[in-house]
Structures are given as structure tokens and as C-alpha cells.
ROLOFI-379750 format. One record per residue: x, y, z of N, C-alpha, C, O in turn. Coordinates in steps of 0.02 Angstrom, whole numbers, plus 32768, in hexadecimal, padded with zeros to 4 digits. Example, Ala and Ser with C-alpha at 12.3 -4.5 7.8 and 13.67 -1.06 7.14 Angstrom:
REM residues 2
REC   nu   nv   nw  cau  cav  caw   cu   cv   cw   ou   ov   ow
REC 8294 7EE4 8186 8267 7F1F 8186 8294 7F5B 8186 82C8 7F5A 81A7
REC 8282 7F90 8162 82AC 7FCB 8165 8285 8002 818A 829E 8039 8192
//
This chain:
REM residues 115
REC   nu   nv   nw  cau  cav  caw   cu   cv   cw   ou   ov   ow
REC 8029 7FC4 8000 8000 8000 8000 802B 803E 8000 805F 8041 8021
REC 8015 806F 7FDB 8038 80AF 7FD8 8008 80E6 7FEF 7FCF 80E8 7FDB
REC 8021 8111 801A 7FFA 814A 8030 8017 8189 8011 8054 8192 800E
REC 7FEB 81B4 7FFA 7FFF 81F3 7FDB 7FE1 822D 8003 7FA6 822D 8013
REC 800B 825E 8013 7FF4 8298 8038 8008 82D7 8013 8043 82E3 8007
REC 7FD6 82FF 8001 7FE4 833E 7FDF 7FEA 8376 8012 7FCB 8374 8047
REC 8012 83A9 8001 8018 83E4 802B 8029 8420 7FFF 803C 8418 7FC5
REC 8021 845B 801C 8035 8498 7FF9 7FFC 84C0 7FDA 8008 84F4 7FBB
REC 7FC0 84A8 7FE0 7F88 84CC 7FC2 7F76 8509 7FEB 7F95 8518 801E
REC 7F43 852E 7FD4 7F2C 8568 7FF8 7F0E 859B 7FCA 7EF9 858C 7F92
REC 7F0B 85D9 7FE3 7EEE 8611 7FBE 7F25 863D 7FA3 7F54 864E 7FC6
REC 7F1E 8650 7F63 7F4F 867B 7F44 7F2B 86A8 7F13 7EF6 8696 7EF9
REC 7F46 86E3 7F07 7F29 8711 7ED7 7F3C 86FD 7E90 7F6F 86DC 7E84
REC 7F14 8710 7E61 7F23 8703 7E1B 7F67 8720 7E09 7F78 8758 7E1D
REC 7F8D 86F9 7DE4 7FD1 870D 7DD3 8006 86F3 7E03 8041 86F7 7DF5
REC 7FEF 86DA 7E3B 801E 86C1 7E6D 8034 867A 7E61 8025 865C 7E2D
REC 8059 865F 7E91 8076 861C 7E8B 8069 85F3 7EC9 8062 860E 7F00
REC 8066 85B3 7EC0 8063 8582 7EF6 808C 8546 7EE2 8094 8537 7EA6
REC 80A5 8522 7F13 80C6 84E3 7F05 80A6 84AC 7F2E 80A5 84AF 7F6C
REC 808C 847B 7F0C 806F 8441 7F2D 80A3 840B 7F34 80CF 8402 7F09
REC 809E 83E6 7F6A 80C9 83AC 7F75 809E 836E 7F7E 8066 8372 7F98
REC 80B8 8336 7F6A 8097 82F6 7F75 80CC 82C5 7F8F 80FC 82B6 7F6C
REC 80C3 82AF 7FCB 80F2 8280 7FEA 80D3 823B 7FEC 809B 8231 8004
REC 80F8 820A 7FD2 80E1 81C5 7FD2 8104 819E 8009 8140 81A7 8015
REC 80DF 8174 802B 80FC 814A 805F 80DA 8106 805E 80A9 80FB 803B
REC 80F6 80D8 8085 80DB 8094 8088 8108 8063 8063 8144 806E 805D
REC 80EA 802E 804B 810F 7FFB 8027 8112 800F 7FDD 80E1 8008 7FB9
REC 814B 8028 7FC9 8153 8045 7F87 8181 801A 7F5D 81B6 8005 7F75
REC 816D 800C 7F20 8198 7FE7 7EF2 81C3 8018 7EC9 8200 801A 7ED1
REC 81A3 803E 7E9E 81CD 806A 7E74 81AB 80AB 7E60 81CB 80D5 7E41
REC 816B 80B4 7E70 8147 80F1 7E5E 8153 8102 7E14 8171 8135 7E03
REC 813A 80D7 7DE9 8149 80DE 7DA1 8135 8123 7D88 815C 8143 7D65
REC 80FA 8138 7D98 80E4 817B 7D84 80C1 819D 7DBF 80A3 817C 7DE9
REC 80C8 81DE 7DBF 80A2 8207 7DF0 8082 823F 7DC9 809F 825A 7D9A
REC 8046 8250 7DDC 8021 8281 7DB6 7FF7 82AD 7DE3 7FE8 829B 7E1D
REC 7FE4 82E6 7DC9 7FB7 8314 7DEB 7F77 831A 7DC3 7F77 8321 7D86
REC 7F40 8317 7DE7 7EFE 8321 7DCB 7EDC 835A 7DF1 7EF2 836D 7E28
REC 7EA8 8375 7DD5 7E81 83A6 7DF9 7E37 839F 7DE8 7E24 8388 7DB3
REC 7E0F 83B4 7E18 7DC7 83B1 7E10 7DA8 83F1 7E2A 7DAA 83FF 7E66
REC 7D8C 8417 7DFD 7D69 8455 7E0F 7D21 8444 7E22 7D07 8410 7E0E
REC 7D01 846F 7E49 7CBB 8461 7E5D 7C8E 8454 7E21 7C8D 847B 7DF2
REC 7C6A 841D 7E23 7C3C 840D 7DEE 7C5A 83F2 7DAF 7C38 83E8 7D7D
REC 7C9C 83E5 7DB1 7CBE 83CD 7D75 7CDF 838A 7D82 7CE6 8375 7DBC
REC 7CF4 8369 7D4D 7D16 8329 7D55 7D5E 8334 7D69 7D7A 836B 7D62
REC 7D7D 82FE 7D81 7DC4 8301 7D92 7DED 82F9 7D53 7DE4 82CA 7D2D
REC 7E1B 8329 7D47 7E44 8329 7D0B 7E8E 8328 7D1C 7EA3 8340 7D51
REC 7EB4 830B 7CF0 7EFC 8309 7CFA 7F1A 834E 7CEE 7F05 8372 7CC1
REC 7F4A 835F 7D16 7F6D 839F 7D11 7FB4 8395 7CF7 7FCA 83B6 7CC8
REC 7FD7 8366 7D16 801D 835A 7D04 8031 8315 7D1C 8013 82F9 7D4A
REC 8064 82F9 7CFC 807E 82B9 7D11 80C8 82B5 7D06 80E5 82D9 7CDD
REC 80E8 8288 7D2B 8130 827F 7D23 8140 8236 7D2B 812A 8215 7D5A
REC 8168 821C 7CFC 817C 81D6 7CFF 81B9 81CC 7D2B 81D7 81FD 7D42
REC 81CA 818E 7D36 8203 817F 7D61 8243 819B 7D44 8271 81AE 7D69
REC 8248 819D 7D01 8284 81B8 7CE1 8284 8204 7CDB 82B4 8221 7CC3
REC 824F 8223 7CF2 824C 826C 7CF3 8224 828B 7CBA 821E 82C8 7CB6
REC 820A 8262 7C8D 81E3 827E 7C56 81A3 829E 7C70 8180 8280 7C9A
REC 8193 82DA 7C58 815A 8300 7C71 8126 8309 7C3B 8136 830B 7BFF
REC 80E8 8310 7C50 80B3 8323 7C21 8081 834E 7C46 8079 8348 7C83
REC 8060 837A 7C21 8034 83AC 7C3E 7FF4 83B3 7C16 7FF3 83A9 7BD9
REC 7FC0 83C5 7C38 7F83 83D9 7C17 7F8F 841B 7BF3 7FB6 8444 7C0A
REC 7F6D 8424 7BBB 7F77 8462 7B94 7F68 84A0 7BBE 7F88 84D4 7BB4
REC 7F39 849B 7BEB 7F24 84D5 7C12 7F59 84EE 7C42 7F54 8526 7C5A
REC 7F8A 84C4 7C51 7FBD 84D8 7C82 8003 84DC 7C65 8032 84EF 7C88
REC 800B 84C9 7C26 804E 84C9 7C07 806C 850F 7C0B 804B 8541 7BFC
REC 80AB 8511 7C1E 80CD 8551 7C24 80C3 8574 7C67 80E5 85A5 7C76
REC 8094 855B 7C8F 8087 857A 7CD0 8096 854A 7D0A 80AC 8560 7D3F
REC 808B 850B 7D00 8095 84D9 7D34 80D1 84AD 7D22 80DF 84A0 7CE8
REC 80F5 8498 7D56 812D 846B 7D4D 812B 8436 7D83 8124 8445 7DBE
REC 8131 83F7 7D6D 8133 83C1 7D9E 8179 83A4 7DA0 819C 83A3 7D6D
REC 818E 838D 7DDA 81D1 8371 7DE1 81D2 8340 7E1A 81A9 8343 7E48
REC 8201 8313 7E17 820C 82E5 7E4F 823B 8307 7E7F 826B 8327 7E6A
REC 822E 8301 7EBF 8250 8328 7EF1 8293 830C 7F06 82A4 82D2 7EF8
REC 82B9 8336 7F28 82F8 8321 7F46 82EA 82EE 7F7D 8312 82C0 7F89
REC 82B3 82F7 7F9E 829E 82C6 7FD0 8281 828B 7FAB 8256 8293 7F7F
REC 8297 824F 7FBD 8281 8213 7F99 8236 820B 7F9C 8217 821A 7FCE
REC 821A 81F5 7F65 81D3 81E5 7F60 81A7 8223 7F69 8170 821F 7F84
REC 81C0 825B 7F52 8199 8299 7F55 8195 82B7 7F0F 81C5 82B4 7EE8
REC 815C 82D3 7EFF 8154 82F6 7EC0 8136 833A 7ECD 810E 8342 7EFB
REC 8149 836A 7EA4 8132 83AE 7EAD 810B 83C6 7E70 8113 83AC 7E39
REC 80E1 83F7 7E7C 80BF 841A 7E45 80C8 8465 7E52 80A7 8482 7E7E
REC 80F4 8484 7E2B 80FE 84CC 7E31 80CB 84ED 7E03 80C9 84E0 7DC7
REC 80A2 8518 7E20 806C 8539 7DFB 8078 8584 7DFA 8076 85A4 7E2E
REC 8085 859F 7DC0 8092 85E6 7DB7 805B 8606 7D8D 8035 85E3 7D6B
REC 8058 8647 7D90 8026 866C 7D68 7FE1 864F 7D71 7FBC 8643 7D41
REC 7FCF 8643 7DAF 7F8F 8623 7DBE 7F54 864E 7DA8 7F56 868B 7DAC
REC 7F20 862C 7D92 7EE3 864C 7D7B 7EA8 8634 7DA6 7EAB 85FE 7DC4
REC 7E74 865B 7DAA 7E39 8645 7DD1 7E1F 8601 7DB9 7E05 85DA 7DE2
REC 7E25 85F2 7D7A 7E0D 85B2 7D60 7E39 8577 7D76 7E28 853D 7D69
REC 7E71 8585 7D97 7E9A 854F 7DB3 7E7F 8539 7DF7 7E98 8508 7E14
REC 7E4E 855C 7E11 7E31 8549 7E51 7E13 8504 7E4D 7DE9 84F5 7E22
REC 7E29 84D9 7E7B 7E13 8493 7E7B 7E31 846E 7EB6 7E5D 8489 7ED9
REC 7E1A 8432 7EC1 7E3C 8404 7EEE 7E6F 83DE 7EC3 7E5D 83C1 7E90
REC 7EAD 83DF 7ED9 7EE3 83BF 7EB4 7EF3 837C 7ED6 7EFB 8378 7F13
REC 7EF9 8348 7EAD 7F05 8305 7EC5 7F47 82EB 7EA9 7F58 82F8 7E6F
REC 7F6A 82C6 7ED2 7FA6 82A3 7EBD 7F93 825B 7EAD 7F6C 823C 7ED2
REC 7FAE 8240 7E78 7FA1 81FB 7E64 7FE4 81D9 7E57 8010 81F7 7E38
REC 7FEA 819C 7E6E 8028 8176 7E63 8017 8131 7E48 7FE6 8112 7E5B
REC 8042 811A 7E1C 803F 80D6 7E03 807B 80B1 7E1E 80B4 80C5 7E14
REC 806E 807A 7E42 80A4 8056 7E62 8096 800B 7E60 8064 7FF4 7E7B
REC 80C2 7FE6 7E40 80B8 7F9E 7E3D 8076 7F8A 7E1D 8058 7F58 7E30
REC 8061 7FB2 7DEC 8022 7FA2 7DCA 7FE4 7FBA 7DED 7FAD 7FB1 7DD4
REC 7FEB 7FD8 7E27 7FB2 7FF1 7E4D 7FB0 803D 7E47 7FE3 805E 7E3C
REC 7F74 8058 7E50 7F6A 80A0 7E4D 7F54 80B8 7E91 7F29 809B 7EB1
REC 7F73 80EE 7EA7 7F64 810B 7EE8 7F55 8156 7EDF 7F70 8177 7EB3
REC 7F28 816E 7F0B 7F15 81B5 7F0A 7F1F 81D4 7F4F 7F15 81B3 7F82
REC 7F33 8213 7F4F 7F31 8239 7F8D 7EEB 8252 7F9A 7EBE 8249 7F71
REC 7EE1 8272 7FD4 7E9F 828A 7FE6 7E8F 82CD 7FC6 7E55 82E2 7FC5
REC 7EC1 82EE 7FAB 7EB6 832E 7F89 7EC3 8369 7FB5 7EC0 8365 7FF2
REC 7ED1 83A1 7F95 7EDD 83E0 7FB9 7EC0 8419 7F90 7EC4 841A 7F52
REC 7EA2 8448 7FB3 7E7F 847E 7F91 7EAE 84B7 7F7E 7ED7 84CD 7FA6
REC 7EA7 84CD 7F40 7ECA 8509 7F27 7E94 853A 7F11 7E6A 8529 7EE7
REC 7E96 8575 7F2D 7E66 85A9 7F1B 7E8B 85E5 7F00 7EB7 8601 7F22
REC 7E79 85FA 7EC4 7E99 8634 7EA5 7E65 866C 7EA0 7E33 8665 7E7D
REC 7E72 86A2 7EC3 7E42 86DA 7EC3 7E53 870B 7E8B 7E8D 8714 7E78
REC 7E20 872A 7E71 7E2A 875A 7E39 7E36 87A0 7E53 7E40 87CE 7E2C
//
């Protein structure tokens, strides 16, 4: 079992920045991929960014050039640096990990961007 805990969310003004962290713990094999999703009120959960074990990154078109994901200096941690935030980025952000063929989700963290 892998547990994922997100941190770093909160309230920020439009144009500002936040950095989310996702720390994985438990019985971990290799964390093949880690990804960030978000779900705005009344909308479905959508992928924001992902990073493979080798460091390859991919992003949703809506965040390209503004968000950056990376694997952390601390083992089994992934970050989401969010710059130039917009009110439409307001959502609950979730961390997802694939490990040993299993999929795990964090509980999510709220990001609110005020205009």
C-alpha cells in the first residue's frame, strides 16, 4: 500500500504562485509515474501534469508554460510549481501514483485563486 499526502495549497491572488508537494510513503516499489489532477466544483477530475520515473513530463494544454512538475530532492516526493495562476485554476488538486501496477490517490488539497 502507498499513501499519498498533498500539501502547499491555499489562497492566492491571480498572477501569483503556489507550489504543491506530494509525499509518498508505505510499501513502495518504484513509483513508475506520478501525476497531478484537479477537480473544480461541478466538473470532472482532469489531469494537469505527469512525470515518469525517468523524468519525462507532460502537461494539459491549459497549464503549459505556467505549471512545472518535478520529482523532489526528498525521495518519493513530487512537486507542482504553479505560476501565473488564474481564477480558473481554482480546484481541489489530487496526487496520483502508479506503483507496481496499482494506482493510488491522495485525498486532495484546495487551491483557490482570487481575481
